[in-house]
N, C-alpha and C positions, 0 to 999 in steps of 0.2 A: 436247657440251652437250645436255641433255634438251630435248625440245620443250615450249614454254610453252603452257599452257591459258589462255584468256581468260575473264573473268567481268566483264561490264559492268553487272551489276545491283546491285553492292554498294557503290558510291561515290556519295555525293551532295555536290555542290559548290555553295556559295552565296557570292556576292561582292557587296559594296556599296561604292561610292565616296562619300566625303564630304570636301570641302575638299582634294582631291588625294591623299587616302590611301585605299587600297582595303583593306578588311578581308575576308579570305577565311576561310570556315569549311567544313570537310569532315568528313563522317561516313562511316566505313568499317565495313561489316558484316563482321566476321571474328572467329573464336573466340579467337585469340591464346592458345592453350593452351601453358603453360610447359614441360610435360613433367615437372613435379615433383609433380603431384597423382596420388593413387592412385585407381584404378577400384575402387569399393566391392564390386562383384560378383566380380571376379577377384583383387583384391589387387595387380595389376600397375600400372604407371604409364600414364597417358594418354600417347600419343605427342605430342612437341612439334609444334606447328603455329603458326608465327608469321610475321608480315610481317618481312622482313629488310631491305628497301631500298625507297626511293621517290624520285620526282623530280617537280617541278612546273615547268611551262613557262608563261610569260606571253607571249602573241603569238609563240610559237615559240622564245623565248629562255629558256635555263635560268635559273630563279629560285631554286630550292631543292633541295638533295639531302639525303636522310635515310637514316640507317642505324639500324635498330631491333634490339632484342634481347627477351628475355623479360619485361623490366620494364614493358611496355606493356599496358594493360588491354584486356579484351574490347571489341569495337566502338569502336576508337579514334577520337577526335575531334582534328582538327588545326585550329589557328587561327593565322594570321599576317597581317602587314600589309606593304604596299609602296607606294611612290609610283606612282600610276597614274591611269587615267581610265575613265569609263564606256565600254563597248564592248570593253574588253580581254578576250581569251580566255584562260581558265585551263584548263590540261590537267594532270591528276594521274594518275601511273602508279605502282602499287606491286607488288612481287613477294614471294611468300611462300616458305618453305622447301620447298614442294611444287612450286615453279616455276609457280604459278598467278599470272596477271597480273590486277590489278584496276585498272580505268581509270574516270575520271570527268572531266567538263569542265563549264564554265559560262561565262557571259558577265557581266561586271561590270554591275550595274544602277546 
């Protein structure tokens, strides 16, 4: 298995609780290039560069698993809800097809 590179600057996580329901929003900076677009200068195709998988943990417990493909837009935005409380810790980890790891975390407000 190839060594994974980490990039912690590209994921922002925001979470708020209201009436026992936590709403989590995360923004990921990533080009999400499909590999189907042509480079106008060379005529060749831009190489595929996509996030392929992701996981979310809440207080150390697995809460969500994701598998993505080329149908996700550039700088993807994730939003989901779960039953929780203020102070819960949210950890998000994504891996792209270049084996780069994108991580972000937040505490429920």
